[in-house]
C-alpha positions as CSV (number, residue, x, y, z in Angstrom):
1,X,-63.9,-9.2,41.8
2,X,-65.8,-7.5,44.6
3,X,-69.6,-7.5,45.1
4,X,-71.9,-5.7,47.5
5,X,-75.5,-4.7,48.0
6,X,-76.3,-1.1,47.1
7,X,-79.2,1.2,46.3
8,X,-79.5,2.0,42.6
9,X,-79.5,5.7,43.4
10,X,-76.5,5.3,45.7
11,X,-74.6,3.7,42.8
12,X,-75.5,6.6,40.6
13,X,-74.9,9.5,43.0
14,X,-71.7,11.6,42.9
15,X,-70.6,14.6,41.0
16,X,-67.2,13.1,40.2
17,X,-68.7,9.9,38.7
18,X,-69.2,9.1,35.1
19,X,-70.9,5.9,33.7
20,X,-69.3,4.9,30.5
21,X,-70.9,2.3,28.2
22,X,-67.8,0.9,26.4
23,X,-67.7,0.9,22.6
24,X,-67.9,-2.9,22.4
25,X,-71.4,-2.8,24.0
26,X,-74.6,-2.8,22.0
27,X,-76.9,0.1,21.7
28,X,-79.6,0.7,24.3
29,X,-82.4,-1.7,23.4
30,X,-84.9,-2.0,26.3
31,X,-88.4,-2.2,24.8
32,X,-91.8,-0.8,25.9
33,X,-92.7,-3.9,27.9
34,X,-89.4,-3.7,29.9
35,X,-90.2,-0.1,30.8
36,X,-93.8,-0.9,31.6
37,X,-92.7,-3.7,33.9
38,X,-90.3,-1.3,35.8
39,X,-93.1,1.3,36.2
40,X,-95.5,-1.4,37.5
41,X,-92.9,-2.6,39.9
42,X,-92.4,0.9,41.2
43,X,-96.1,1.4,41.7
44,X,-96.2,-1.9,43.7
45,X,-93.4,-0.6,45.9
46,X,-95.6,2.4,46.7
47,X,-99.0,0.6,47.0
48,X,-97.6,-2.3,49.0
49,X,-95.3,-0.1,51.1
50,X,-92.3,-2.3,50.3
51,X,-89.0,-1.5,51.9
52,X,-87.0,-2.6,48.8
53,X,-87.1,-4.3,45.4
54,X,-84.2,-6.2,43.8
55,X,-83.3,-4.7,40.4
56,X,-80.5,-7.0,39.3
57,X,-76.8,-6.5,39.1
58,X,-74.4,-4.0,37.6
59,X,-70.9,-5.1,36.7
60,X,-68.3,-2.3,36.2
61,X,-64.6,-1.7,35.9
62,X,-63.4,1.4,37.7
63,X,-61.1,3.6,35.6
64,X,-59.7,6.7,37.2
65,X,-59.6,9.7,34.8
66,X,-58.1,12.8,36.4
67,X,-60.5,14.2,39.0
68,X,-63.3,11.9,37.7
69,X,-64.0,8.3,38.4
70,X,-65.3,6.4,35.4
71,X,-67.3,3.3,35.8
72,X,-67.1,1.3,32.6
73,X,-70.3,-0.8,32.5
74,X,-69.6,-4.4,31.6
75,X,-73.2,-5.5,32.4
76,X,-76.3,-3.6,33.5
77,X,-76.3,-0.7,30.9
78,X,-80.0,-1.3,30.2
79,X,-81.0,-0.8,33.8
80,X,-78.7,2.1,34.4
81,X,-79.8,3.9,31.2
82,X,-83.5,3.3,31.9
83,X,-83.4,4.7,35.4
84,X,-81.6,7.7,34.0
85,X,-84.4,8.2,31.5
86,X,-87.1,7.9,34.2
87,X,-85.3,10.3,36.5
88,X,-84.9,12.8,33.7
89,X,-88.6,12.6,32.9
90,X,-89.4,13.2,36.5
91,X,-86.9,16.1,36.6
92,X,-88.3,17.8,33.5
93,X,-92.0,17.4,34.4
94,X,-91.3,19.0,37.8
95,X,-89.3,21.8,36.3
96,X,-92.1,22.4,33.7
97,X,-94.7,22.6,36.4
98,X,-96.7,19.7,34.8
99,X,-96.6,17.6,38.0
100,X,-96.6,18.8,41.6
101,X,-94.7,17.9,44.8
102,X,-94.4,19.3,48.2
103,X,-90.7,18.6,48.3
104,X,-88.9,21.8,47.4
105,X,-86.6,21.9,44.3
106,X,-86.9,18.2,43.7
107,X,-86.0,18.7,40.1
108,X,-82.7,20.3,41.0
109,X,-82.0,17.6,43.5
110,X,-82.6,14.8,41.0
111,X,-80.6,16.6,38.3
112,X,-77.5,17.4,40.4
113,X,-77.4,14.1,42.3
114,X,-78.0,11.6,39.5
115,X,-78.0,13.2,36.0
116,X,-75.4,15.9,35.6
117,X,-72.2,17.2,37.1
118,X,-73.1,20.9,37.4
119,X,-69.5,22.1,37.7
120,X,-68.1,20.2,34.8
121,X,-67.4,21.6,31.3
122,X,-70.4,21.9,29.0
123,X,-69.5,18.8,27.0
124,X,-68.9,16.7,30.1
125,X,-72.0,17.5,32.3
126,X,-74.1,14.4,31.5
127,X,-72.9,11.6,33.8
128,X,-74.1,8.8,31.7
129,X,-72.0,8.3,28.5
130,X,-73.7,5.8,26.1
131,X,-72.2,4.3,23.0
132,X,-71.6,6.9,20.3
133,X,-74.7,6.1,18.3
134,X,-76.9,6.8,21.4
135,X,-75.0,9.7,22.9
136,X,-76.4,12.5,20.8
137,X,-80.0,11.3,21.3
138,X,-79.5,11.3,25.1
139,X,-77.9,14.8,25.1
140,X,-80.9,16.1,23.2
141,X,-83.3,15.0,25.9
142,X,-81.6,17.5,28.2
143,X,-82.5,20.3,25.7
144,X,-85.5,21.6,23.8
145,X,-88.3,19.2,23.0
146,X,-88.3,20.2,19.4
147,X,-84.8,18.8,19.0
148,X,-85.5,15.3,20.3
149,X,-84.4,12.4,18.1
150,X,-87.8,10.7,17.8
151,X,-86.3,7.7,16.1
152,X,-84.0,6.8,19.0
153,X,-85.1,4.1,21.5
154,X,-83.9,6.3,24.3
155,X,-86.4,9.0,23.2
156,X,-89.2,6.5,22.8
157,X,-88.7,5.1,26.4
158,X,-88.2,8.6,27.8
159,X,-91.5,9.7,26.3
160,X,-93.2,6.6,27.8
161,X,-92.0,7.5,31.3
162,X,-92.9,11.2,30.7
163,X,-96.4,10.2,29.8
164,X,-96.8,7.8,32.7
165,X,-95.5,10.1,35.3
166,X,-97.7,13.0,34.1
167,X,-100.8,10.8,34.8
168,X,-99.8,10.9,38.5
169,X,-101.2,7.5,39.2
170,X,-99.0,7.7,42.3
171,X,-97.7,10.9,43.9
172,X,-94.5,12.1,42.3
173,X,-92.7,12.2,45.6
174,X,-93.7,8.6,46.3
175,X,-92.6,7.5,42.9
176,X,-89.2,9.1,43.5
177,X,-89.0,7.4,46.9
178,X,-89.8,4.0,45.2
179,X,-86.8,4.5,42.8
180,X,-84.7,5.0,45.9
181,X,-85.8,1.6,47.2
182,X,-84.4,-0.3,44.1
183,X,-81.5,-2.5,45.2
184,X,-78.7,-3.9,43.1
185,X,-75.7,-6.1,43.5
186,X,-72.8,-3.9,42.5
187,X,-69.9,-6.0,41.2
188,X,-66.6,-4.2,40.6
189,X,-63.8,-5.9,38.6
190,X,-60.3,-6.0,39.8
191,X,-57.4,-5.3,37.5
192,X,-56.6,-8.9,36.9
193,X,-60.1,-10.0,36.1
194,X,-60.8,-11.2,32.6
195,X,-63.5,-8.7,31.4
196,X,-63.9,-10.4,28.1
197,X,-64.7,-13.8,29.7
198,X,-67.1,-12.2,32.2
199,X,-68.8,-10.2,29.5
200,X,-69.5,-13.3,27.3
201,X,-70.6,-15.3,30.4
202,X,-73.1,-12.6,31.5
203,X,-74.5,-12.3,27.9
204,X,-74.7,-16.0,27.2
205,X,-78.3,-16.2,28.5
206,X,-79.7,-13.2,26.6
207,X,-79.8,-12.4,22.9
208,X,-76.9,-14.3,21.4
209,X,-73.8,-12.4,20.5
210,X,-73.0,-12.5,16.7
211,X,-69.6,-13.6,15.5
212,X,-69.0,-10.0,14.6
213,X,-69.9,-9.0,18.2
214,X,-67.4,-11.5,19.6
215,X,-64.6,-10.4,17.3
216,X,-65.2,-6.7,18.2
217,X,-65.3,-7.5,21.9
218,X,-62.2,-9.6,21.7
219,X,-60.2,-7.0,19.9
220,X,-61.4,-3.9,21.8
221,X,-61.6,-5.3,25.3
222,X,-57.9,-6.3,25.0
223,X,-56.9,-2.7,24.5
224,X,-56.3,-0.1,27.2
225,X,-59.5,1.9,28.0
226,X,-58.1,5.1,26.4
227,X,-57.4,3.3,23.1
228,X,-60.8,1.5,22.7
229,X,-62.6,4.5,21.4
230,X,-59.8,5.5,19.0
231,X,-59.6,2.0,17.5
232,X,-63.4,1.7,17.3
233,X,-63.8,5.1,15.5
234,X,-60.7,4.5,13.2
235,X,-61.3,0.9,12.2
236,X,-64.4,-0.8,13.5
237,X,-67.0,1.8,12.8
238,X,-65.8,2.0,9.1
239,X,-66.1,-1.8,8.8
240,X,-69.7,-1.7,10.2
241,X,-70.6,1.1,7.8
242,X,-69.1,-0.6,4.7
243,X,-70.8,-3.9,5.5
244,X,-74.2,-2.4,6.5
245,X,-73.6,-3.8,10.0
246,X,-73.2,-7.3,8.6
247,X,-69.7,-7.8,10.0
248,X,-70.2,-11.5,10.6
249,X,-70.9,-12.1,6.9
250,X,-68.0,-10.0,5.9
251,X,-65.6,-11.9,8.1
252,X,-66.8,-15.3,6.9
253,X,-66.4,-14.2,3.3
254,X,-63.0,-12.7,3.9
255,X,-61.8,-15.9,5.7
256,X,-63.2,-18.1,3.0
257,X,-61.4,-16.2,0.3
258,X,-58.1,-16.2,2.3
259,X,-58.3,-19.9,3.0
260,X,-59.2,-20.8,-0.6
261,X,-56.2,-18.8,-1.8
262,X,-53.9,-20.5,0.6
263,X,-53.4,-17.3,2.6
């Protein structure tokens, strides 16, 4: 395991990088108050002329994939996804002419440095790859407003940032500069590190994992990265659908029946 200080934007930058939220992770779930706190912190960076602001850690496993480098995010998906939404709101507002900045083509700079890989195939341009249930909603935010998935938490938080940035309480260029001052600890797992143990340890202080979560993580994290999505789609997604996402209850009932019948 290796750890180092890094700028959040430095971690995100690079046309050959992809940031994959593995299938065993939960959906994006930052709430309004989390986004508001981030926005307030960025304003303080500007008004107090701070040099930096600590933004937590991001734990990832690097998985080469042809010409791309995939960062499978073990911990930190909420922060990474939220900054992506904020940068996308900035980018769209500048492109639409709804906010002004003296920095030329700032929307293109943001887009090509942090959000998309302009030379990739059409279905591989977006650098952040959330879990499947969030992926379509994120993709729609890169398209026409009429197509947005208004029920998605990604869209709700994107709209929050869009509305706040449009107020121009701080100059757009200064807000963008404040994002560049966010610092993280980037922790990269080595091949022999136990990702399952690290994941459970990192999540032990937050919203408790359900028994179903733990079983899913144990099964999927033990598989090679290229097999995780296949097994999730083929088996686990069907279990979630048939049990209305109450996998823990299903497993308890299944084990009770098997034990009672003597296996």
